[in-house]
N, CA, C, O and the ligand as a Tripos MOL2 file, in Angstrom:
@<TRIPOS>MOLECULE
protein
  245   243    62     0     0
PROTEIN
NO_CHARGES

@<TRIPOS>ATOM
      1 N         193.1740   81.1730  272.4390 N.3       1 MET1
      2 CA        193.3590   80.9380  273.8750 C.3       1 MET1
      3 C         193.7590   79.4940  274.1400 C.2       1 MET1
      4 O         192.9930   78.5820  273.8320 O.2       1 MET1
      5 N         194.9030   79.2730  274.6860 N.am      2 ASP2
      6 CA        195.2920   77.9060  275.0100 C.3       2 ASP2
      7 C         195.0600   77.6390  276.4910 C.2       2 ASP2
      8 O         195.5130   78.3860  277.3580 O.2       2 ASP2
      9 N         194.3460   76.5600  276.7520 N.am      3 GLY3
     10 CA        194.1120   76.1740  278.1280 C.3       3 GLY3
     11 C         193.0060   76.9570  278.8010 C.2       3 GLY3
     12 O         192.5170   76.5550  279.8560 O.2       3 GLY3
     13 N         192.6070   78.0590  278.2130 N.am      4 GLY4
     14 CA        191.5200   78.8440  278.7720 C.3       4 GLY4
     15 C         191.8690   79.5410  280.0700 C.2       4 GLY4
     16 O         190.9760   79.9000  280.8390 O.2       4 GLY4
     17 N         193.1420   79.7360  280.3250 N.am      5 THR5
     18 CA        193.5460   80.4330  281.5340 C.3       5 THR5
     19 C         193.5170   81.9340  281.2910 C.2       5 THR5
     20 O         194.3140   82.4720  280.5230 O.2       5 THR5
     21 N         192.6010   82.5850  281.9500 N.am      6 LEU6
     22 CA        192.4780   84.0170  281.7450 C.3       6 LEU6
     23 C         193.2630   84.7900  282.7940 C.2       6 LEU6
     24 O         193.0750   84.6030  283.9960 O.2       6 LEU6
     25 N         194.1230   85.6400  282.3280 N.am      7 VAL7
     26 CA        194.8310   86.5070  283.2520 C.3       7 VAL7
     27 C         194.3050   87.9190  283.0870 C.2       7 VAL7
     28 O         193.7480   88.2640  282.0450 O.2       7 VAL7
     29 N         194.4770   88.7170  284.0920 N.am      8 LYS8
     30 CA        193.9750   90.0740  284.0570 C.3       8 LYS8
     31 C         195.0410   90.9890  283.4840 C.2       8 LYS8
     32 O         196.2180   90.8990  283.8350 O.2       8 LYS8
     33 N         194.6070   91.8700  282.5990 N.am      9 LYS9
     34 CA        195.5570   92.8110  282.0300 C.3       9 LYS9
     35 C         195.3420   94.1790  282.6800 C.2       9 LYS9
     36 O         194.2280   94.7020  282.6920 O.2       9 LYS9
     37 N         196.3810   94.7290  283.2010 N.am     10 ILE10
     38 CA        196.2710   96.0610  283.7790 C.3      10 ILE10
     39 C         197.2970   96.9720  283.1190 C.2      10 ILE10
     40 O         198.1800   96.5190  282.3900 O.2      10 ILE10
     41 N         197.1600   98.2620  283.3920 N.am     11 ARG11
     42 CA        198.0790   99.2160  282.8040 C.3      11 ARG11
     43 C         198.8970   99.8360  283.9350 C.2      11 ARG11
     44 O         198.3440  100.3960  284.8820 O.2      11 ARG11
     45 N         200.2020   99.7290  283.8240 N.am     12 LYS12
     46 CA        201.0850  100.2170  284.8760 C.3      12 LYS12
     47 C         202.1920  101.0230  284.2380 C.2      12 LYS12
     48 O         202.9570  100.5100  283.4210 O.2      12 LYS12
     49 N         202.2750  102.2920  284.6160 N.am     13 ASP13
     50 CA        203.3020  103.1870  284.0690 C.3      13 ASP13
     51 C         203.3510  103.1600  282.5430 C.2      13 ASP13
     52 O         204.4260  103.1650  281.9430 O.2      13 ASP13
     53 N         202.1810  103.1330  281.9340 N.am     14 GLY14
     54 CA        202.1010  103.1630  280.4900 C.3      14 GLY14
     55 C         202.3900  101.8420  279.8120 C.2      14 GLY14
     56 O         202.4550  101.7660  278.5850 O.2      14 GLY14
     57 N         202.5640  100.7980  280.6140 N.am     15 LYS15
     58 CA        202.8490   99.4870  280.0210 C.3      15 LYS15
     59 C         201.7700   98.4940  280.4100 C.2      15 LYS15
     60 O         201.1700   98.5890  281.4800 O.2      15 LYS15
     61 N         201.5390   97.5450  279.5250 N.am     16 ASP16
     62 CA        200.5910   96.4860  279.8400 C.3      16 ASP16
     63 C         201.2460   95.4710  280.7670 C.2      16 ASP16
     64 O         202.3530   94.9910  280.5210 O.2      16 ASP16
     65 N         200.5340   95.1640  281.8290 N.am     17 VAL17
     66 CA        201.0300   94.1630  282.7670 C.3      17 VAL17
     67 C         199.9490   93.1050  282.9370 C.2      17 VAL17
     68 O         198.7750   93.4210  283.1300 O.2      17 VAL17
     69 N         200.3610   91.8570  282.8630 N.am     18 TYR18
     70 CA        199.4080   90.7620  283.0250 C.3      18 TYR18
     71 C         199.5510   90.1880  284.4210 C.2      18 TYR18
     72 O         200.6390   89.7920  284.8380 O.2      18 TYR18
     73 N         198.4410   90.1490  285.1330 N.am     19 THR19
     74 CA        198.5400   89.7030  286.5180 C.3      19 THR19
     75 C         197.9000   88.3380  286.7220 C.2      19 THR19
     76 O         196.8850   88.0000  286.1120 O.2      19 THR19
     77 N         198.5200   87.5780  287.5890 N.am     20 CYS20
     78 CA        197.9640   86.3100  288.0380 C.3      20 CYS20
     79 C         196.8420   86.6320  289.0140 C.2      20 CYS20
     80 O         197.0430   87.3750  289.9740 O.2      20 CYS20
     81 N         195.6840   86.0840  288.7730 N.am     21 GLU21
     82 CA        194.5420   86.4210  289.6210 C.3      21 GLU21
     83 C         194.6520   85.8000  291.0040 C.2      21 GLU21
     84 O         193.9690   86.2340  291.9330 O.2      21 GLU21
     85 N         195.4830   84.8140  291.1490 N.am     22 LEU22
     86 CA        195.5790   84.1180  292.4240 C.3      22 LEU22
     87 C         196.5870   84.7640  293.3730 C.2      22 LEU22
     88 O         196.2870   84.9640  294.5500 O.2      22 LEU22
     89 N         197.7520   85.0850  292.8840 N.am     23 CYS23
     90 CA        198.7360   85.6850  293.7890 C.3      23 CYS23
     91 C         198.8590   87.1870  293.5710 C.2      23 CYS23
     92 O         199.4190   87.8950  294.4090 O.2      23 CYS23
     93 N         198.3400   87.6750  292.4500 N.am     24 GLY24
     94 CA        198.3180   89.1150  292.2200 C.3      24 GLY24
     95 C         199.5730   89.6830  291.5920 C.2      24 GLY24
     96 O         199.6200   90.8710  291.2760 O.2      24 GLY24
     97 N         200.5820   88.8670  291.4070 N.am     25 LEU25
     98 CA        201.8090   89.3620  290.8040 C.3      25 LEU25
     99 C         201.6080   89.6350  289.3210 C.2      25 LEU25
    100 O         200.8180   88.9650  288.6560 O.2      25 LEU25
    101 N         202.3200   90.6140  288.8190 N.am     26 GLY26
    102 CA        202.1680   90.9960  287.4290 C.3      26 GLY26
    103 C         203.4150   90.7140  286.6150 C.2      26 GLY26
    104 O         204.5400   90.7740  287.1100 O.2      26 GLY26
    105 N         203.1760   90.4000  285.3390 N.am     27 TYR27
    106 CA        204.2710   90.0560  284.4370 C.3      27 TYR27
    107 C         204.1280   90.8450  283.1490 C.2      27 TYR27
    108 O         203.0260   91.2150  282.7460 O.2      27 TYR27
    109 N         205.2540   91.0920  282.5180 N.am     28 SER28
    110 CA        205.2110   91.8990  281.3020 C.3      28 SER28
    111 C         204.7110   91.1050  280.1090 C.2      28 SER28
    112 O         204.3440   91.6870  279.0880 O.2      28 SER28
    113 N         204.6930   89.7930  280.2210 N.am     29 ASP29
    114 CA        204.1190   89.0200  279.1210 C.3      29 ASP29
    115 C         203.0420   88.0650  279.6240 C.2      29 ASP29
    116 O         203.1080   87.5200  280.7260 O.2      29 ASP29
    117 N         202.0650   87.8960  278.7720 N.am     30 GLU30
    118 CA        200.8720   87.1310  279.1290 C.3      30 GLU30
    119 C         201.2110   85.6680  279.4180 C.2      30 GLU30
    120 O         200.6060   85.0340  280.2830 O.2      30 GLU30
    121 N         202.1730   85.1580  278.6890 N.am     31 GLU31
    122 CA        202.5290   83.7520  278.8280 C.3      31 GLU31
    123 C         203.0250   83.4320  280.2360 C.2      31 GLU31
    124 O         202.6530   82.4130  280.8180 O.2      31 GLU31
    125 N         203.8520   84.2980  280.7660 N.am     32 THR32
    126 CA        204.3930   84.0720  282.1050 C.3      32 THR32
    127 C         203.3040   84.2110  283.1540 C.2      32 THR32
    128 O         203.2740   83.4610  284.1290 O.2      32 THR32
    129 N         202.4150   85.1670  282.9540 N.am     33 ALA33
    130 CA        201.3000   85.3300  283.8840 C.3      33 ALA33
    131 C         200.4140   84.0970  283.8840 C.2      33 ALA33
    132 O         199.9260   83.6710  284.9310 O.2      33 ALA33
    133 N         200.2130   83.5340  282.7150 N.am     34 GLN34
    134 CA        199.4100   82.3140  282.6200 C.3      34 GLN34
    135 C         200.1080   81.1590  283.3050 C.2      34 GLN34
    136 O         199.4710   80.3540  283.9840 O.2      34 GLN34
    137 N         201.4060   81.0770  283.1320 N.am     35 ALA35
    138 CA        202.1820   80.0140  283.7770 C.3      35 ALA35
    139 C         202.0820   80.1480  285.2860 C.2      35 ALA35
    140 O         201.9660   79.1500  285.9960 O.2      35 ALA35
    141 N         202.1270   81.3720  285.7730 N.am     36 CYS36
    142 CA        202.0080   81.6290  287.2040 C.3      36 CYS36
    143 C         200.6300   81.2150  287.6890 C.2      36 CYS36
    144 O         200.5020   80.5240  288.6990 O.2      36 CYS36
    145 N         199.6300   81.6270  286.9880 N.am     37 GLN37
    146 CA        198.2590   81.3320  287.4030 C.3      37 GLN37
    147 C         198.0010   79.8270  287.3980 C.2      37 GLN37
    148 O         197.3280   79.2930  288.2800 O.2      37 GLN37
    149 N         198.5430   79.1650  286.4010 N.am     38 ARG38
    150 CA        198.3920   77.7230  286.3130 C.3      38 ARG38
    151 C         199.0870   77.0610  287.5030 C.2      38 ARG38
    152 O         198.5430   76.1580  288.1380 O.2      38 ARG38
    153 N         200.2950   77.5310  287.7860 N.am     39 HIS39
    154 CA        201.0550   76.9670  288.8950 C.3      39 HIS39
    155 C         200.3510   77.2560  290.2200 C.2      39 HIS39
    156 O         200.2430   76.3760  291.0750 O.2      39 HIS39
    157 N         199.8800   78.4750  290.3880 N.am     40 CYS40
    158 CA        199.2060   78.8590  291.6290 C.3      40 CYS40
    159 C         197.9660   77.9990  291.8700 C.2      40 CYS40
    160 O         197.7170   77.5720  292.9980 O.2      40 CYS40
    161 N         197.1960   77.7450  290.8290 N.am     41 SER41
    162 CA        195.9630   76.9920  291.0280 C.3      41 SER41
    163 C         196.2360   75.5110  291.1990 C.2      41 SER41
    164 O         195.4690   74.8130  291.8630 O.2      41 SER41
    165 N         197.3190   75.0200  290.6110 N.am     42 THR42
    166 CA        197.6350   73.5990  290.7310 C.3      42 THR42
    167 C         198.2950   73.2830  292.0630 C.2      42 THR42
    168 O         197.9720   72.2850  292.7070 O.2      42 THR42
    169 N         199.2240   74.1440  292.4690 N.am     43 HIS43
    170 CA        200.0220   73.8270  293.6550 C.3      43 HIS43
    171 C         199.6460   74.6810  294.8690 C.2      43 HIS43
    172 O         200.1710   74.4820  295.9650 O.2      43 HIS43
    173 N         198.7420   75.6210  294.6640 N.am     44 ASN44
    174 CA        198.3590   76.5020  295.7630 C.3      44 ASN44
    175 C         199.5360   77.2940  296.3140 C.2      44 ASN44
    176 O         199.5280   77.7190  297.4690 O.2      44 ASN44
    177 N         200.5250   77.4820  295.4910 N.am     45 ALA45
    178 CA        201.6850   78.2520  295.9010 C.3      45 ALA45
    179 C         202.3800   78.7630  294.6560 C.2      45 ALA45
    180 O         202.1590   78.2590  293.5550 O.2      45 ALA45
    181 N         203.2170   79.7620  294.8370 N.am     46 CYS46
    182 CA        203.9110   80.3300  293.7030 C.3      46 CYS46
    183 C         205.1830   79.5490  293.4150 C.2      46 CYS46
    184 O         205.7560   78.9110  294.2980 O.2      46 CYS46
    185 N         205.6030   79.6130  292.1810 N.am     47 SER47
    186 CA        206.8750   79.0310  291.8020 C.3      47 SER47
    187 C         207.9220   80.1360  291.7690 C.2      47 SER47
    188 O         207.7290   81.1580  291.1100 O.2      47 SER47
    189 N         209.0050   79.9370  292.4620 N.am     48 LEU48
    190 CA        210.0540   80.9500  292.4900 C.3      48 LEU48
    191 C         210.6110   81.2110  291.1050 C.2      48 LEU48
    192 O         210.9610   82.3410  290.7630 O.2      48 LEU48
    193 N         210.6870   80.1580  290.3180 N.am     49 GLU49
    194 CA        211.1260   80.2710  288.9370 C.3      49 GLU49
    195 C         210.3070   81.3040  288.1860 C.2      49 GLU49
    196 O         210.8180   82.0650  287.3640 O.2      49 GLU49
    197 N         209.0100   81.3030  288.4980 N.am     50 ILE50
    198 CA        208.0990   82.1940  287.7880 C.3      50 ILE50
    199 C         208.0650   83.5690  288.4420 C.2      50 ILE50
    200 O         208.1330   84.5870  287.7530 O.2      50 ILE50
    201 N         207.9600   83.6030  289.7610 N.am     51 THR51
    202 CA        207.7750   84.8970  290.4250 C.3      51 THR51
    203 C         209.0080   85.7960  290.3210 C.2      51 THR51
    204 O         208.8920   87.0130  290.4700 O.2      51 THR51
    205 N         210.1570   85.2330  290.0730 N.am     52 ARG52
    206 CA        211.3480   86.0700  289.9190 C.3      52 ARG52
    207 C         211.2260   86.9510  288.6680 C.2      52 ARG52
    208 O         211.9360   87.9460  288.5260 O.2      52 ARG52
    209 N         210.3220   86.5700  287.7720 N.am     53 LYS53
    210 CA        210.1350   87.3630  286.5520 C.3      53 LYS53
    211 C         209.0700   88.4440  286.7220 C.2      53 LYS53
    212 O         208.7990   89.2130  285.8000 O.2      53 LYS53
    213 N         208.4750   88.4940  287.9030 N.am     54 ALA54
    214 CA        207.4020   89.4610  288.1140 C.3      54 ALA54
    215 C         207.9130   90.8950  288.0050 C.2      54 ALA54
    216 O         209.0090   91.2220  288.4600 O.2      54 ALA54
    217 N         207.0970   91.7310  287.3970 N.am     55 VAL55
    218 CA        207.4650   93.1400  287.2570 C.3      55 VAL55
    219 C         206.5330   94.0310  288.0710 C.2      55 VAL55
    220 O         206.7480   95.2380  288.1890 O.2      55 VAL55
    221 N         205.5070   93.4200  288.6220 N.am     56 TYR56
    222 CA        204.5480   94.1890  289.3910 C.3      56 TYR56
    223 C         204.1510   93.4310  290.6500 C.2      56 TYR56
    224 O         203.8120   92.2480  290.6060 O.2      56 TYR56
    225 N         204.2010   94.1360  291.7650 N.am     57 PHE57
    226 CA        203.8250   93.5450  293.0300 C.3      57 PHE57
    227 C         202.6770   94.3560  293.6130 C.2      57 PHE57
    228 O         202.8000   95.5690  293.7850 O.2      57 PHE57
    229 N         201.5690   93.7000  293.9160 N.am     58 PRO58
    230 CA        200.4300   94.4430  294.4200 C.3      58 PRO58
    231 C         200.7490   95.0750  295.7760 C.2      58 PRO58
    232 O         201.4030   94.4720  296.6270 O.2      58 PRO58
    233 N         200.2720   96.2870  295.9470 N.am     59 GLU59
    234 CA        200.5280   96.9680  297.2160 C.3      59 GLU59
    235 C         199.5040   96.5260  298.2430 C.2      59 GLU59
    236 O         198.3000   96.5730  297.9920 O.2      59 GLU59
    237 N         199.9810   96.1010  299.3930 N.am     60 PRO60
    238 CA        199.0380   95.7200  300.4390 C.3      60 PRO60
    239 C         198.3170   96.9410  301.0020 C.2      60 PRO60
    240 O         198.9200   97.9990  301.1840 O.2      60 PRO60
    241 N         197.0390   96.7890  301.2720 N.am     61 ASP61
    242 CA        196.3250   97.9520  301.7970 C.3      61 ASP61
    243 C         195.6010   97.6830  303.1060 C.2      61 ASP61
    244 O         194.9610   98.5810  303.6540 O.2      61 ASP61
    245 ZN        200.4400   83.3970  290.7010 Zn       62 ZN62
@<TRIPOS>BOND
     1     1     2 1
     2     2     3 1
     3     3     4 2
     4     3     5 am
     5     5     6 1
     6     6     7 1
     7     7     8 2
     8     7     9 am
     9     9    10 1
    10    10    11 1
    11    11    12 2
    12    11    13 am
    13    13    14 1
    14    14    15 1
    15    15    16 2
    16    15    17 am
    17    17    18 1
    18    18    19 1
    19    19    20 2
    20    19    21 am
    21    21    22 1
    22    22    23 1
    23    23    24 2
    24    23    25 am
    25    25    26 1
    26    26    27 1
    27    27    28 2
    28    27    29 am
    29    29    30 1
    30    30    31 1
    31    31    32 2
    32    31    33 am
    33    33    34 1
    34    34    35 1
    35    35    36 2
    36    35    37 am
    37    37    38 1
    38    38    39 1
    39    39    40 2
    40    39    41 am
    41    41    42 1
    42    42    43 1
    43    43    44 2
    44    43    45 am
    45    45    46 1
    46    46    47 1
    47    47    48 2
    48    47    49 am
    49    49    50 1
    50    50    51 1
    51    51    52 2
    52    51    53 am
    53    53    54 1
    54    54    55 1
    55    55    56 2
    56    55    57 am
    57    57    58 1
    58    58    59 1
    59    59    60 2
    60    59    61 am
    61    61    62 1
    62    62    63 1
    63    63    64 2
    64    63    65 am
    65    65    66 1
    66    66    67 1
    67    67    68 2
    68    67    69 am
    69    69    70 1
    70    70    71 1
    71    71    72 2
    72    71    73 am
    73    73    74 1
    74    74    75 1
    75    75    76 2
    76    75    77 am
    77    77    78 1
    78    78    79 1
    79    79    80 2
    80    79    81 am
    81    81    82 1
    82    82    83 1
    83    83    84 2
    84    83    85 am
    85    85    86 1
    86    86    87 1
    87    87    88 2
    88    87    89 am
    89    89    90 1
    90    90    91 1
    91    91    92 2
    92    91    93 am
    93    93    94 1
    94    94    95 1
    95    95    96 2
    96    95    97 am
    97    97    98 1
    98    98    99 1
    99    99   100 2
   100    99   101 am
   101   101   102 1
   102   102   103 1
   103   103   104 2
   104   103   105 am
   105   105   106 1
   106   106   107 1
   107   107   108 2
   108   107   109 am
   109   109   110 1
   110   110   111 1
   111   111   112 2
   112   111   113 am
   113   113   114 1
   114   114   115 1
   115   115   116 2
   116   115   117 am
   117   117   118 1
   118   118   119 1
   119   119   120 2
   120   119   121 am
   121   121   122 1
   122   122   123 1
   123   123   124 2
   124   123   125 am
   125   125   126 1
   126   126   127 1
   127   127   128 2
   128   127   129 am
   129   129   130 1
   130   130   131 1
   131   131   132 2
   132   131   133 am
   133   133   134 1
   134   134   135 1
   135   135   136 2
   136   135   137 am
   137   137   138 1
   138   138   139 1
   139   139   140 2
   140   139   141 am
   141   141   142 1
   142   142   143 1
   143   143   144 2
   144   143   145 am
   145   145   146 1
   146   146   147 1
   147   147   148 2
   148   147   149 am
   149   149   150 1
   150   150   151 1
   151   151   152 2
   152   151   153 am
   153   153   154 1
   154   154   155 1
   155   155   156 2
   156   155   157 am
   157   157   158 1
   158   158   159 1
   159   159   160 2
   160   159   161 am
   161   161   162 1
   162   162   163 1
   163   163   164 2
   164   163   165 am
   165   165   166 1
   166   166   167 1
   167   167   168 2
   168   167   169 am
   169   169   170 1
   170   170   171 1
   171   171   172 2
   172   171   173 am
   173   173   174 1
   174   174   175 1
   175   175   176 2
   176   175   177 am
   177   177   178 1
   178   178   179 1
   179   179   180 2
   180   179   181 am
   181   181   182 1
   182   182   183 1
   183   183   184 2
   184   183   185 am
   185   185   186 1
   186   186   187 1
   187   187   188 2
   188   187   189 am
   189   189   190 1
   190   190   191 1
   191   191   192 2
   192   191   193 am
   193   193   194 1
   194   194   195 1
   195   195   196 2
   196   195   197 am
   197   197   198 1
   198   198   199 1
   199   199   200 2
   200   199   201 am
   201   201   202 1
   202   202   203 1
   203   203   204 2
   204   203   205 am
   205   205   206 1
   206   206   207 1
   207   207   208 2
   208   207   209 am
   209   209   210 1
   210   210   211 1
   211   211   212 2
   212   211   213 am
   213   213   214 1
   214   214   215 1
   215   215   216 2
   216   215   217 am
   217   217   218 1
   218   218   219 1
   219   219   220 2
   220   219   221 am
   221   221   222 1
   222   222   223 1
   223   223   224 2
   224   223   225 am
   225   225   226 1
   226   226   227 1
   227   227   228 2
   228   227   229 am
   229   229   230 1
   230   230   231 1
   231   231   232 2
   232   231   233 am
   233   233   234 1
   234   234   235 1
   235   235   236 2
   236   235   237 am
   237   237   238 1
   238   238   239 1
   239   239   240 2
   240   239   241 am
   241   241   242 1
   242   242   243 1
   243   243   244 2
@<TRIPOS>SUBSTRUCTURE
     1 MET1         2 RESIDUE 1 A MET
     2 ASP2         6 RESIDUE 1 A ASP
     3 GLY3        10 RESIDUE 1 A GLY
     4 GLY4        14 RESIDUE 1 A GLY
     5 THR5        18 RESIDUE 1 A THR
     6 LEU6        22 RESIDUE 1 A LEU
     7 VAL7        26 RESIDUE 1 A VAL
     8 LYS8        30 RESIDUE 1 A LYS
     9 LYS9        34 RESIDUE 1 A LYS
    10 ILE10       38 RESIDUE 1 A ILE
    11 ARG11       42 RESIDUE 1 A ARG
    12 LYS12       46 RESIDUE 1 A LYS
    13 ASP13       50 RESIDUE 1 A ASP
    14 GLY14       54 RESIDUE 1 A GLY
    15 LYS15       58 RESIDUE 1 A LYS
    16 ASP16       62 RESIDUE 1 A ASP
    17 VAL17       66 RESIDUE 1 A VAL
    18 TYR18       70 RESIDUE 1 A TYR
    19 THR19       74 RESIDUE 1 A THR
    20 CYS20       78 RESIDUE 1 A CYS
    21 GLU21       82 RESIDUE 1 A GLU
    22 LEU22       86 RESIDUE 1 A LEU
    23 CYS23       90 RESIDUE 1 A CYS
    24 GLY24       94 RESIDUE 1 A GLY
    25 LEU25       98 RESIDUE 1 A LEU
    26 GLY26      102 RESIDUE 1 A GLY
    27 TYR27      106 RESIDUE 1 A TYR
    28 SER28      110 RESIDUE 1 A SER
    29 ASP29      114 RESIDUE 1 A ASP
    30 GLU30      118 RESIDUE 1 A GLU
    31 GLU31      122 RESIDUE 1 A GLU
    32 THR32      126 RESIDUE 1 A THR
    33 ALA33      130 RESIDUE 1 A ALA
    34 GLN34      134 RESIDUE 1 A GLN
    35 ALA35      138 RESIDUE 1 A ALA
    36 CYS36      142 RESIDUE 1 A CYS
    37 GLN37      146 RESIDUE 1 A GLN
    38 ARG38      150 RESIDUE 1 A ARG
    39 HIS39      154 RESIDUE 1 A HIS
    40 CYS40      158 RESIDUE 1 A CYS
    41 SER41      162 RESIDUE 1 A SER
    42 THR42      166 RESIDUE 1 A THR
    43 HIS43      170 RESIDUE 1 A HIS
    44 ASN44      174 RESIDUE 1 A ASN
    45 ALA45      178 RESIDUE 1 A ALA
    46 CYS46      182 RESIDUE 1 A CYS
    47 SER47      186 RESIDUE 1 A SER
    48 LEU48      190 RESIDUE 1 A LEU
    49 GLU49      194 RESIDUE 1 A GLU
    50 ILE50      198 RESIDUE 1 A ILE
    51 THR51      202 RESIDUE 1 A THR
    52 ARG52      206 RESIDUE 1 A ARG
    53 LYS53      210 RESIDUE 1 A LYS
    54 ALA54      214 RESIDUE 1 A ALA
    55 VAL55      218 RESIDUE 1 A VAL
    56 TYR56      222 RESIDUE 1 A TYR
    57 PHE57      226 RESIDUE 1 A PHE
    58 PRO58      230 RESIDUE 1 A PRO
    59 GLU59      234 RESIDUE 1 A GLU
    60 PRO60      238 RESIDUE 1 A PRO
    61 ASP61      242 RESIDUE 1 A ASP
    62 ZN62       245 GROUP 0 **** ****
Protein backbone atom coordinates (compact mmCIF):
# COMPACT_ATOMS: atom_id res chain seq x y z
CA MET A 1 0.00 0.00 0.00
CA ASP A 2 1.53 3.29 -1.01
CA GLY A 3 0.38 6.36 0.83
CA GLY A 4 -2.24 4.40 2.71
CA THR A 5 -5.06 5.75 0.59
CA LEU A 6 -7.83 3.23 0.73
CA VAL A 7 -10.34 3.16 -2.04
CA LYS A 8 -13.49 1.12 -2.05
CA LYS A 9 -13.77 -1.77 -4.43
CA ILE A 10 -17.18 -2.57 -5.79
CA ARG A 11 -18.46 -4.95 -8.41
CA LYS A 12 -20.27 -3.46 -11.39
CA ASP A 13 -21.49 -5.50 -14.34
CA GLY A 14 -19.08 -8.27 -13.47
CA LYS A 15 -16.11 -5.95 -13.31
CA ASP A 16 -14.16 -4.59 -10.39
CA VAL A 17 -14.57 -0.87 -9.98
CA TYR A 18 -12.59 1.22 -7.54
CA THR A 19 -14.43 4.17 -6.15
CA CYS A 20 -13.22 7.39 -4.61
CA GLU A 21 -14.83 7.61 -1.21
CA LEU A 22 -15.10 11.37 -1.39
CA CYS A 23 -16.77 12.02 -4.72
CA GLY A 24 -18.10 8.51 -5.31
CA LEU A 25 -16.84 8.17 -8.86
CA GLY A 26 -15.54 4.80 -9.90
CA TYR A 27 -12.51 3.83 -11.94
CA SER A 28 -11.46 0.62 -13.57
CA ASP A 29 -8.04 0.77 -11.97
CA GLU A 30 -7.13 1.28 -8.36
CA GLU A 31 -4.37 3.74 -9.14
CA THR A 32 -6.69 6.26 -10.74
CA ALA A 33 -9.20 5.93 -7.93
CA GLN A 34 -6.43 6.63 -5.45
CA ALA A 35 -5.32 9.64 -7.45
CA CYS A 36 -8.89 10.91 -7.40
CA GLN A 37 -9.28 10.36 -3.69
CA ARG A 38 -5.98 12.06 -3.00
CA HIS A 39 -6.97 15.01 -5.17
CA CYS A 40 -10.44 15.21 -3.63
CA SER A 41 -9.11 15.28 -0.08
CA THR A 42 -6.34 17.76 -0.87
CA HIS A 43 -8.29 20.22 -2.98
CA ASN A 44 -11.84 19.49 -1.88
CA ALA A 45 -12.75 19.20 -5.51
CA CYS A 46 -12.37 16.79 -8.37
CA SER A 47 -9.77 17.03 -11.05
CA LEU A 48 -11.20 16.97 -14.55
CA GLU A 49 -8.08 15.20 -15.70
CA ILE A 50 -8.97 12.38 -13.37
CA THR A 51 -12.76 12.33 -13.51
CA ARG A 52 -12.78 12.03 -17.30
CA LYS A 53 -11.44 8.52 -16.74
CA ALA A 54 -14.33 7.55 -14.50
CA VAL A 55 -16.27 4.49 -15.56
CA TYR A 56 -18.87 4.58 -12.83
CA PHE A 57 -21.09 7.39 -11.67
CA PRO A 58 -23.10 6.96 -8.50
CA GLU A 59 -26.83 7.24 -9.00
CA PRO A 60 -28.43 9.98 -6.98
CA ASP A 61 -31.27 8.79 -4.81
ZN1 LIG B 1 -12.79 11.80 -6.04
